[in-house]
C-alpha positions as CSV (number, residue, x, y, z in Angstrom):
1,M,39.9,-39.9,55.5
2,E,41.2,-36.9,57.6
3,V,44.0,-34.8,55.7
4,S,46.1,-31.4,57.5
5,L,45.2,-28.0,56.8
6,T,48.6,-27.8,54.8
7,F,47.5,-30.6,52.8
8,S,44.1,-28.9,52.0
9,F,45.4,-25.4,51.0
10,F,47.9,-27.9,48.5
11,I,45.1,-29.0,46.7
12,I,43.2,-25.9,46.7
13,F,46.0,-23.7,45.3
14,S,47.8,-26.2,43.1
15,G,44.4,-27.4,41.6
16,A,43.6,-23.6,41.1
17,A,46.6,-22.5,39.8
18,L,46.2,-26.4,37.4
19,L,42.4,-25.0,36.2
20,A,43.0,-21.3,36.1
21,S,45.8,-22.1,33.7
22,L,43.5,-24.2,31.6
23,S,40.8,-21.8,31.7
24,L,43.1,-19.0,30.7
25,Y,44.0,-21.1,27.9
26,A,40.4,-21.7,26.6
27,R,40.0,-18.0,27.7
28,Q,37.4,-18.5,30.5
29,P,36.9,-16.7,33.6
30,L,38.7,-17.5,36.2
31,L,35.9,-18.0,38.9
32,I,34.0,-20.8,36.9
33,A,37.6,-22.5,37.8
34,Y,37.5,-22.3,41.4
35,I,34.4,-23.3,41.6
36,C,34.7,-26.7,39.5
37,L,37.6,-27.3,41.5
38,G,35.6,-27.3,44.4
39,A,33.0,-29.4,43.4
40,I,35.5,-32.2,42.1
41,V,38.1,-32.6,44.9
42,G,35.4,-31.5,48.4
43,P,33.8,-34.1,50.1
44,F,31.3,-34.6,47.8
45,G,33.5,-35.2,44.6
46,L,36.7,-37.2,45.2
47,G,36.9,-36.1,49.1
48,W,40.5,-35.0,49.0
49,V,39.5,-31.9,51.1
50,S,36.8,-33.1,53.9
51,D,37.0,-29.5,56.0
52,M,34.4,-27.4,54.8
53,R,33.6,-25.8,57.9
54,L,36.9,-24.5,58.4
55,L,37.7,-23.5,55.0
56,S,34.1,-22.1,54.7
57,D,35.1,-19.7,58.1
58,I,38.4,-18.9,56.2
59,A,36.7,-18.3,52.9
60,H,34.3,-15.6,54.9
61,V,37.1,-13.3,55.7
62,G,37.3,-12.9,51.8
63,I,34.1,-10.9,51.8
64,L,34.8,-8.4,55.0
65,F,38.2,-7.8,52.9
66,L,36.2,-6.7,50.0
67,L,33.9,-4.8,51.7
68,F,36.3,-3.1,53.7
69,L,38.2,-1.8,50.1
70,L,35.2,-1.2,49.0
71,G,34.3,1.2,52.1
72,L,38.4,3.0,52.0
73,D,37.2,4.6,48.7
74,M,33.5,5.9,49.8
75,Q,33.1,9.4,50.8
76,P,30.3,9.1,53.3
77,Q,28.1,11.8,52.0
78,A,27.9,10.4,49.0
79,L,27.4,7.2,50.0
80,L,24.6,8.5,52.0
81,A,23.3,10.1,49.4
82,V,23.6,7.0,46.8
83,V,21.5,4.6,49.4
84,R,18.9,7.1,49.7
85,K,18.3,6.5,46.0
86,A,18.8,2.8,45.8
87,S,16.6,2.1,48.8
88,L,13.5,2.5,46.5
89,V,15.0,0.6,43.6
90,T,16.2,-2.5,46.4
91,L,12.9,-3.0,47.9
92,V,10.9,-2.8,44.9
93,S,13.3,-5.4,42.9
94,S,13.6,-7.2,45.9
95,A,10.1,-7.9,46.3
96,L,9.6,-8.9,42.5
97,F,12.5,-11.3,42.8
98,N,10.5,-13.0,46.4
99,I,7.6,-13.5,44.4
100,T,9.0,-15.0,41.1
101,G,11.2,-17.7,43.6
102,F,8.0,-18.4,45.8
103,G,5.9,-18.9,42.6
104,V,8.4,-21.1,41.4
105,A,8.9,-23.6,44.5
106,M,5.0,-23.6,44.8
107,L,4.6,-24.7,41.4
108,F,7.1,-27.7,42.5
109,G,5.3,-28.8,45.2
110,F,7.4,-27.0,48.3
111,S,5.4,-26.3,51.4
112,L,4.6,-22.6,52.3
113,T,7.6,-22.1,54.7
114,E,9.7,-23.4,52.3
115,A,8.2,-21.6,49.1
116,L,8.8,-18.3,51.5
117,I,12.5,-19.0,52.5
118,I,13.2,-19.9,48.7
119,G,11.7,-16.5,47.6
120,A,13.3,-15.0,50.4
121,A,16.8,-16.2,48.7
122,M,15.9,-15.2,45.5
123,M,16.0,-11.5,46.6
124,F,19.7,-10.6,46.5
125,S,22.5,-10.0,44.1
126,S,26.0,-11.0,44.8
127,T,28.5,-8.5,46.4
128,I,31.7,-10.5,45.5
129,I,30.6,-11.5,41.6
130,G,29.3,-7.5,41.1
131,I,32.1,-6.1,42.8
132,K,34.9,-8.4,41.9
133,L,33.7,-7.5,37.9
134,L,33.7,-4.1,38.0
135,P,37.0,-2.5,37.1
136,T,38.6,-0.5,40.3
137,T,38.0,2.3,38.0
138,I,34.7,1.9,37.6
139,L,34.5,1.3,41.2
140,H,35.9,4.5,42.3
141,H,35.4,7.2,40.1
142,R,32.2,6.6,38.3
143,H,28.5,6.9,39.3
144,I,27.7,3.1,38.8
145,G,30.1,1.9,41.2
146,E,28.6,4.0,43.9
147,L,24.6,2.9,42.7
148,M,25.9,-0.5,42.8
149,I,27.4,-0.5,46.4
150,G,24.1,1.5,47.4
151,I,22.0,-1.2,46.0
152,L,24.1,-3.7,47.8
153,L,24.0,-2.4,51.3
154,V,20.2,-2.2,50.9
155,Q,20.1,-5.9,50.1
156,D,22.5,-6.7,52.9
157,V,20.3,-5.0,55.8
158,L,17.2,-6.9,54.2
159,A,19.2,-10.0,54.5
160,I,20.1,-9.5,57.7
161,F,16.1,-8.8,58.8
162,V,15.5,-12.1,56.8
163,L,18.4,-13.8,59.2
164,L,17.0,-12.7,61.9
165,A,13.5,-14.1,60.9
166,L,14.5,-17.8,60.0
167,L,16.2,-17.4,64.0
168,S,13.5,-16.8,65.4
169,G,11.3,-18.8,63.1
170,G,12.6,-22.6,64.3
171,E,10.5,-21.7,67.9
172,G,7.6,-20.3,66.0
173,E,7.8,-16.7,67.2
174,F,8.5,-13.5,65.7
175,D,11.2,-12.1,67.7
176,V,10.1,-7.9,67.5
177,L,12.9,-7.2,70.4
178,A,15.9,-8.7,68.0
179,F,14.7,-6.4,64.9
180,A,14.5,-3.4,67.1
181,R,18.2,-4.1,68.6
182,V,19.6,-4.1,65.1
183,I,17.4,-0.9,64.0
184,A,19.5,0.9,67.4
185,A,22.6,-0.8,67.0
186,L,23.4,0.2,63.4
187,P,23.4,4.2,64.2
188,L,25.3,3.1,67.6
189,L,28.1,1.0,65.7
190,I,28.7,3.8,63.3
191,T,29.0,6.4,65.8
192,A,31.2,4.1,67.9
193,A,33.4,3.6,64.5
194,Y,33.7,7.6,64.0
195,L,34.6,8.6,67.5
196,I,37.0,5.6,67.5
197,V,38.8,6.5,64.1
198,R,39.0,10.3,65.1
199,Y,40.7,10.0,68.2
200,I,42.6,6.7,68.3
201,L,43.4,5.7,64.8
202,L,44.1,8.7,62.7
203,P,46.3,10.0,65.4
204,L,48.1,6.6,65.5
205,I,48.1,6.8,62.1
206,A,49.8,10.3,61.4
207,R,52.2,9.6,64.2
208,F,53.5,6.1,62.6
209,D,52.6,6.4,59.1
210,R,56.4,5.6,58.0
211,F,56.0,2.0,59.8
212,Q,54.6,0.2,56.9
213,E,54.1,-3.2,58.6
214,Y,52.4,-1.4,61.7
215,I,50.0,0.2,59.4
216,F,49.1,-3.3,57.8
217,L,48.4,-4.7,61.0
218,L,46.3,-2.0,61.9
219,A,44.3,-1.6,58.9
220,I,43.7,-5.2,59.6
221,G,43.0,-5.0,63.2
222,W,40.2,-2.1,62.4
223,C,38.5,-4.4,59.6
224,L,38.1,-7.3,61.7
225,G,37.5,-5.7,64.9
226,M,34.5,-4.0,63.3
227,A,33.5,-6.8,61.8
228,E,33.1,-9.0,65.1
229,L,31.8,-5.6,66.8
230,S,28.5,-5.4,64.4
231,H,28.1,-9.2,65.0
232,W,28.0,-9.2,68.5
233,L,25.6,-6.2,68.3
234,G,23.5,-8.4,65.7
235,L,24.1,-7.1,62.1
236,S,26.3,-8.9,59.8
237,S,30.2,-8.9,59.8
238,E,30.1,-7.7,56.6
239,I,28.4,-4.2,57.5
240,G,31.1,-3.7,60.3
241,A,33.8,-4.3,57.6
242,F,32.2,-1.8,55.4
243,I,31.5,1.3,58.0
244,A,35.0,0.0,59.0
245,G,36.3,1.1,55.7
246,V,34.2,4.3,55.1
247,T,35.5,5.7,58.6
248,I,38.8,5.8,57.6
249,A,39.0,6.6,53.9
250,T,39.7,10.1,55.1
251,S,42.6,9.3,56.0
252,P,45.6,9.8,53.9
253,I,46.8,7.0,54.2
254,S,43.5,4.9,53.3
255,Q,44.7,3.9,49.0
256,F,48.3,2.6,50.6
257,I,45.8,0.6,52.9
258,A,43.8,-0.4,49.8
259,T,47.0,-1.6,47.6
260,S,48.2,-3.5,51.0
261,L,45.6,-5.3,51.4
262,R,44.4,-6.6,47.6
263,P,46.3,-9.8,47.6
264,L,45.5,-11.1,50.9
265,R,41.4,-10.2,49.6
266,D,42.2,-12.3,46.5
267,F,43.8,-15.3,48.6
268,F,40.6,-15.5,50.8
269,L,38.3,-14.9,47.4
270,I,39.9,-18.5,45.8
271,M,38.7,-19.8,49.3
272,F,35.2,-18.7,49.0
273,F,34.5,-19.6,45.3
274,F,36.6,-23.0,46.1
275,S,33.9,-23.7,49.0
276,V,30.7,-23.0,46.8
277,G,31.8,-25.6,44.7
278,A,32.8,-28.1,47.1
279,S,29.4,-27.6,49.4
280,F,27.3,-29.1,46.6
281,D,26.3,-32.6,47.1
282,L,26.2,-33.6,43.0
283,A,23.9,-36.9,44.3
284,M,20.8,-34.3,45.1
285,L,21.1,-32.7,41.8
286,P,18.5,-35.9,39.6
287,S,16.0,-34.5,42.1
288,I,16.3,-30.7,42.0
289,W,17.4,-29.8,38.5
290,L,14.5,-28.4,36.8
291,P,13.2,-26.1,39.5
292,A,16.5,-24.9,39.8
293,A,17.1,-24.5,36.2
294,L,14.0,-22.7,35.9
295,L,14.5,-19.9,39.1
296,A,18.1,-19.7,37.7
297,A,17.1,-19.1,34.2
298,L,14.1,-16.4,36.0
299,M,16.7,-14.5,37.8
300,L,19.1,-14.1,34.4
301,A,17.0,-13.0,32.6
302,G,14.6,-11.5,35.3
303,K,17.3,-8.9,37.0
304,P,18.5,-7.0,34.2
305,V,15.4,-6.3,33.0
306,V,13.9,-5.2,36.3
307,F,16.9,-3.1,37.6
308,R,16.7,-1.6,34.0
309,F,13.3,-0.4,34.4
310,L,13.6,0.5,37.9
311,L,16.7,2.9,37.6
312,R,15.3,4.6,34.0
313,G,12.1,5.3,36.7
314,L,14.7,7.3,38.4
315,S,16.1,9.3,35.4
316,E,19.4,6.9,35.0
317,K,20.9,6.7,31.4
318,R,19.9,3.6,29.5
319,A,23.5,2.3,28.8
320,L,24.2,2.6,32.9
321,A,20.5,1.1,33.6
322,W,21.4,-1.9,31.2
323,D,25.2,-1.9,32.4
324,L,24.3,-2.2,36.7
325,G,21.2,-4.6,35.7
326,I,23.6,-7.2,33.8
327,R,26.5,-7.3,36.9
328,L,23.4,-7.3,39.2
329,G,21.7,-10.6,37.5
330,Q,22.7,-13.3,40.1
331,I,21.9,-15.1,43.3
332,S,23.9,-14.0,46.2
333,E,26.1,-15.7,48.7
334,F,23.8,-14.5,51.2
335,S,21.3,-17.1,49.7
336,L,23.5,-19.9,50.4
337,L,23.6,-18.6,54.1
338,I,19.7,-18.3,54.3
339,A,19.7,-21.9,53.1
340,Y,22.4,-23.4,55.7
341,L,20.4,-21.6,58.2
342,A,17.1,-22.5,57.4
343,V,18.4,-26.1,57.1
344,A,19.6,-25.8,60.9
345,Q,16.7,-24.6,62.0
346,G,14.7,-27.6,60.8
347,L,12.1,-24.8,58.3
348,L,13.9,-26.5,55.1
349,S,14.2,-29.7,53.6
350,K,17.6,-30.9,51.9
351,E,15.9,-30.4,48.7
352,G,15.0,-27.0,49.3
353,S,18.4,-25.6,50.1
354,H,20.4,-27.6,47.3
355,L,17.4,-26.1,45.1
356,I,19.1,-22.9,46.6
357,Q,22.5,-23.9,46.1
358,A,22.1,-25.1,42.7
359,A,20.2,-22.4,41.2
360,A,22.9,-19.7,43.1
361,I,25.7,-21.6,41.3
362,I,24.2,-21.7,38.0
363,T,23.7,-17.6,38.0
364,F,27.1,-17.5,39.2
365,I,28.8,-19.3,36.4
366,A,26.1,-17.7,33.8
367,S,26.5,-14.2,35.1
368,S,30.2,-14.4,35.4
369,Y,30.2,-15.4,31.3
370,V,28.0,-12.6,30.5
371,V,29.7,-10.2,32.1
372,V,33.2,-11.5,31.1
373,L,31.9,-11.7,27.4
374,N,30.3,-8.5,27.1
375,L,31.0,-5.9,29.7
376,P,34.5,-4.3,30.6
377,S,36.0,-6.1,33.5
378,P,39.3,-7.0,35.7
379,I,39.2,-10.4,33.9
380,A,37.5,-9.8,30.6
381,I,38.4,-12.3,27.6
382,S,38.4,-9.5,25.1
383,D,41.5,-7.1,25.6
384,K,39.4,-4.8,24.3
385,L,37.0,-5.7,27.2
386,R,40.0,-5.6,29.8
387,R,40.1,-3.1,32.6
388,D,42.1,-3.1,35.7
């Protein structure tokens, strides 16, 4: 049945309000309500919302705004220092998670290529879950917030290389030139962003800062423009949005921009979690539930332990190491993108794609419960743990 975009939005947000109300009465995380709603009314459920390509594209904008807002509160010097520290932790942990995913896939009879892709999908943690459940005061003013952002940024760079490998893998050749272009593109993007902000945006903001509507439009245009430029250069849109935030963070009006964009970010993030639930075909569950459950259990149990061990090796405090490890104890939205692209390239079967999706959704839900029940977060069930 063909439905209008207005009707789709009505179903999504009215349904989200209803399930969110029930979740709050039952003291459950709201993210779970959005994912469940997608599974119920999406194309594999009741079919009330069917244009998932459009909704997924809209949802992607929420990730861009999330990373843009993160960048607004990061000073470039502090960011460089924490990325250097996070690189070793990220590379070692990613290798261990890759091997784990590869081993499980081989155990359940997937081909070598499929096992490599499934292993690669296990390397990353969710930017949205990690940041969404971290209190703003901790994110912006504590070492744990800086360290989490550093690890997630390095993971994003690794994810770009994985996606490039998949794009070249369809023809069976490794595109060295594409990798070289990406390596060259990052400093080029940073330099261009710095020059534009210094000589164009900051003078405009200083001249017209009393016009709040103008500043709001300028911020959105800058975020999305940098995201598109980053994508055009071969990097991810997410990296471009983050760099857009970092380069404008020196403006005295950066906190006004952050406050103005938060409701818009939340609108798009609801769409993201809805699309996660709606994209999963429940009919595939009987054939992949066992490896998916095993993968999810290994990631949920293994990631906190691995991150704790590695961070303690860098002289981080034990409490911080455990806290950060638990918050990063899930699979990433990048894993879903890897699954979709690998299927499109003919490198991964439908079963393999749904295995990644199912494991990701399980870890999204379970990790959210663990954080909300045990650590400070904006949506904590306990008043004692709730921090905005």
